[in-house]
C-alpha positions, 0 to 999 in steps of 0.5 A: 500500500502506498503512502498518503500525504495529509493536508497538514503535510504529514506523510502517512506510511501504509506499508506496515501490515498491520498499520496503526494508521489504517482503519477498516469500517463496515456498516451494520447491515453488511456485517450481519451477513457474516455474523454466524460464519466469518469469512475474513477475506470476504469480510475485508472486501466489504470494508471501507478503508480509512486512513488516519493522520497520526499528526492532526487526526484527519480521516481519509475515507476511501469509499470507492477504493484507494485509486479514487479520491477520498472523503476527508474529515477533520476534527471540529475542535482539536483536543 
């Protein structure tokens, strides 16, 4: 997996597996399909990749795959 350059100029390296900067999301309806028998590979394919900046904590949500532009979320109020 490549790296992502955050809007704060932090370079987020995603080559480590597992990566503490990569989050995986799945909606509850899709998850329910796997409730009784988990197929890890198929479950992974259903998940949305989210990259979290370790510096500013922005989230880059890749709903349409890593090759497409992400949705970018930032904190309303820094902690």
